[in-house]
Every structure is written in structure tokens, then in C-alpha cells.
C-alpha positions as CSV (number, residue, x, y, z in Angstrom):
1,M,-17.3,30.9,-34.4
2,S,-19.5,30.4,-31.4
3,A,-21.1,27.3,-32.9
4,T,-17.7,25.8,-33.4
5,T,-16.6,26.7,-29.8
6,R,-19.9,25.3,-28.5
7,E,-19.4,22.0,-30.4
8,I,-15.8,21.7,-29.1
9,S,-16.9,22.5,-25.6
10,T,-19.7,19.9,-25.7
11,R,-17.4,17.2,-27.2
12,T,-14.5,17.8,-24.8
13,G,-16.4,18.7,-21.6
14,L,-14.5,22.0,-21.1
15,P,-16.4,25.2,-20.5
16,E,-17.0,27.2,-23.7
17,C,-15.1,30.2,-22.2
18,A,-11.9,28.1,-22.1
19,V,-12.4,27.1,-25.7
20,I,-12.9,30.7,-26.7
21,V,-9.7,31.8,-24.9
22,L,-7.8,29.0,-26.7
23,F,-9.3,30.1,-30.0
24,S,-8.2,33.6,-29.4
25,L,-4.5,32.7,-29.0
26,S,-2.2,32.9,-32.0
27,Y,-1.1,29.7,-33.7
28,P,2.5,29.8,-32.4
29,I,1.3,30.4,-28.8
30,R,-1.3,27.5,-29.2
31,N,1.5,25.2,-30.4
32,A,3.8,26.2,-27.6
33,L,1.0,25.7,-25.1
34,R,0.2,22.3,-26.6
35,T,3.9,21.3,-26.3
36,I,3.9,22.3,-22.6
37,I,0.7,20.5,-21.9
38,V,1.9,17.3,-23.7
39,T,5.1,17.5,-21.7
40,A,3.2,17.9,-18.4
41,D,1.0,15.0,-19.3
42,G,4.0,12.9,-20.1
43,Y,5.4,13.7,-16.6
44,I,2.1,12.8,-15.1
45,Q,2.0,9.5,-16.9
46,A,5.5,8.7,-15.6
47,R,4.4,9.5,-12.0
48,L,1.2,7.5,-12.6
49,G,3.4,4.5,-13.5
50,E,5.4,5.0,-10.3
51,M,2.2,5.1,-8.2
52,V,0.9,2.0,-9.9
53,A,4.1,0.2,-9.2
54,A,4.2,1.4,-5.6
55,T,0.6,0.3,-4.9
56,R,1.3,-3.1,-6.4
57,K,4.5,-3.5,-4.4
58,F,3.0,-2.5,-1.1
59,D,-0.1,-4.6,-1.7
60,F,2.1,-7.6,-2.5
61,L,4.3,-7.1,0.5
62,S,1.4,-6.6,2.9
63,N,-0.1,-9.9,1.6
64,M,3.2,-11.7,2.1
65,L,3.5,-10.3,5.6
66,G,-0.1,-11.3,6.3
67,T,0.7,-14.9,5.3
68,I,3.7,-14.8,7.6
69,Q,1.6,-13.4,10.4
70,V,-1.1,-16.1,9.9
71,G,1.6,-18.8,9.9
72,L,3.0,-17.6,13.2
73,E,-0.5,-17.3,14.7
74,E,-1.2,-20.9,13.6
75,A,2.1,-22.0,15.1
76,L,1.1,-20.4,18.4
77,Q,-2.5,-21.7,18.5
78,P,-1.8,-25.0,20.4
79,V,0.3,-23.1,23.0
80,D,-2.3,-20.4,23.3
81,H,-4.9,-23.0,23.8
82,I,-3.1,-24.7,26.6
83,L,-2.0,-21.5,28.3
84,T,-5.6,-20.2,28.3
85,M,-6.9,-23.5,29.7
86,I,-4.6,-23.6,32.6
87,P,-5.4,-20.8,35.1
88,F,-1.8,-19.6,35.5
89,G,-2.9,-16.2,36.8
90,E,-4.7,-17.7,39.8
91,L,-2.1,-20.3,40.4
92,V,0.7,-17.7,40.4
93,E,-1.2,-15.7,43.0
94,T,-1.3,-18.7,45.3
95,C,2.2,-19.9,44.5
96,P,4.6,-17.1,43.0
97,E,7.2,-19.8,42.2
98,L,4.9,-20.9,39.3
99,N,5.6,-17.6,37.6
100,R,9.2,-18.8,37.0
101,V,7.7,-21.9,35.3
102,V,5.4,-19.9,33.1
103,D,8.4,-17.6,32.1
104,A,10.5,-20.7,31.3
105,I,7.8,-22.1,29.2
106,T,7.1,-19.0,27.2
107,N,10.7,-18.1,26.8
108,N,11.9,-21.6,25.7
109,L,9.0,-23.3,24.0
110,H,10.1,-24.2,20.5
111,I,7.8,-22.9,17.7
112,T,7.6,-24.5,14.3
113,V,6.7,-22.1,11.5
114,N,4.8,-23.6,8.5
115,S,6.6,-23.8,5.2
116,T,4.6,-21.0,3.4
117,A,5.3,-18.5,6.2
118,F,9.0,-19.6,6.2
119,T,9.3,-19.2,2.4
120,N,7.7,-15.7,2.7
121,F,10.1,-14.8,5.5
122,I,13.0,-15.7,3.3
123,G,11.5,-14.0,0.2
124,I,11.0,-10.7,2.1
125,G,14.1,-10.4,4.2
126,G,16.1,-13.5,4.2
127,L,16.7,-15.7,7.1
128,D,17.6,-12.8,9.4
129,S,13.9,-11.7,9.3
130,L,13.3,-14.9,11.4
131,E,15.6,-13.5,14.1
132,G,13.9,-13.5,17.4
133,V,11.4,-16.2,16.5
134,D,13.0,-18.9,18.6
135,S,10.3,-19.1,21.3
136,Y,6.7,-18.4,22.1
137,L,7.5,-14.8,23.2
138,G,9.7,-14.2,20.2
139,A,6.9,-15.3,17.9
140,R,4.5,-13.0,19.7
141,R,6.9,-10.0,19.3
142,K,7.3,-10.8,15.6
143,I,3.5,-10.9,15.2
144,R,3.3,-7.4,16.8
145,E,6.1,-6.2,14.5
146,L,4.4,-7.7,11.4
147,T,1.0,-6.2,12.3
148,F,2.7,-2.7,12.5
149,R,4.4,-3.2,9.2
150,I,1.2,-4.4,7.5
151,Q,-0.6,-1.3,8.8
152,R,2.1,1.0,7.5
153,M,2.1,-0.7,4.1
154,V,-1.7,-0.5,3.8
155,T,-1.5,3.2,4.7
156,I,1.2,3.9,2.2
157,S,-0.7,2.0,-0.5
158,G,-3.8,4.1,0.4
159,Y,-1.8,7.3,-0.1
160,A,-0.4,6.0,-3.4
161,N,-3.9,5.2,-4.5
162,V,-5.1,8.7,-3.7
163,A,-2.1,10.2,-5.5
164,K,-2.8,7.9,-8.5
165,Q,-6.4,9.1,-8.6
166,K,-5.4,12.8,-8.5
167,L,-2.8,12.2,-11.2
168,Q,-5.4,10.5,-13.4
169,E,-7.8,13.5,-12.9
170,Q,-5.0,15.9,-13.9
171,S,-4.1,13.9,-16.9
172,A,-7.7,13.8,-18.1
173,L,-7.9,17.5,-17.8
174,L,-4.7,18.1,-19.8
175,R,-5.9,15.6,-22.4
176,Q,-9.1,17.7,-22.8
177,Y,-7.1,20.8,-23.5
178,I,-4.9,18.8,-25.9
179,E,-8.1,17.7,-27.7
180,V,-9.3,21.3,-27.9
181,L,-5.9,22.5,-29.2
182,D,-5.9,19.8,-31.8
183,S,-9.4,20.8,-32.9
184,I,-8.5,24.4,-33.6
């Protein structure tokens, strides 16, 4: 009997003591245990499918949001370039009236969003997701919002990947026990 348990232990990777315990159970108890383990593994496989779907969904959405973010950044580049070249800070200190001009520019400058970013906006949340992107400052606010959303989705995807890995480990362990029970 020990040679058989040792062979099964070597083949399945389970400790020999676990194989011996399973050998010592009666046939009805081993069958009941196998049924319970198969049911638990089925539940794990369902949860694993959910985790795979969740990681794909959040990875896809974070990529789409990243495209939107890049599109908005590209739309703001010419304005950023001009605003950084003109020393508004120094000019406003010498003439506070210029602050009103800077505010008027940043609040009312029309921004054109590229078609890929626009399509992604519509695909994720419809046209209302473009709400507030009617000026330079609106686009800057939307970029900050998108950055936050992307970070959350990446974090959630990371949690789902960890959960997926743990479920895979648990499933592998249960399958080892099923293999032992099938060998007896």
C-alpha cells in the first residue's frame, strides 16, 4: 500500500500523508468528498471566468480612457505651448488687469478633440461624457478626471488579477485531490 501511496503522491504532488488519509476513507465518504471537491472547483471556475472578464473589461476601458486622455492632451498642446512661452505670471504682477485676459482665454478658448478620442468618448459614456470640455480649463478638468478613472481601473484590474491567481492556485489544489480520489 505504501508504494501505491508514494506513486500517487509523486504523480500528483500531494504529500504522502494526505494520500494515506484519503486511502483510509471508506468508498462512500471518498465519493461524497470527490463530489464536494468537484462542486467547489466548479464554483472556482465560474469565479475565475468572472475575474478574467473583469480584468479584460477594466484593461479595455483604461485603454479607451487613455486614448481619450491623449487626444485631449494633443488638443491642448498648441495652447499650452503658447501659454508657456508668454510670461503671463510676470506680466500679471506688473499689470493685474492682464489676469482677466488670461482667465478669458483659458475659459473660452475653443478646443477641438480628435476623432479617435471623440469616438471613444461616445463609446464609453455617450455625448454627455464630453460635458465640460468646451474650453481649455474644461479639457484640463476632464484630463484630471480621466487620470483618476484610469488609476482606479488599473488598481481594480490589479486586484482582479491577484484574485484570479489565487483562484487558479485553489483550483489546482482541488484538482490534485480529485486526481488522487480518481486513482484510488
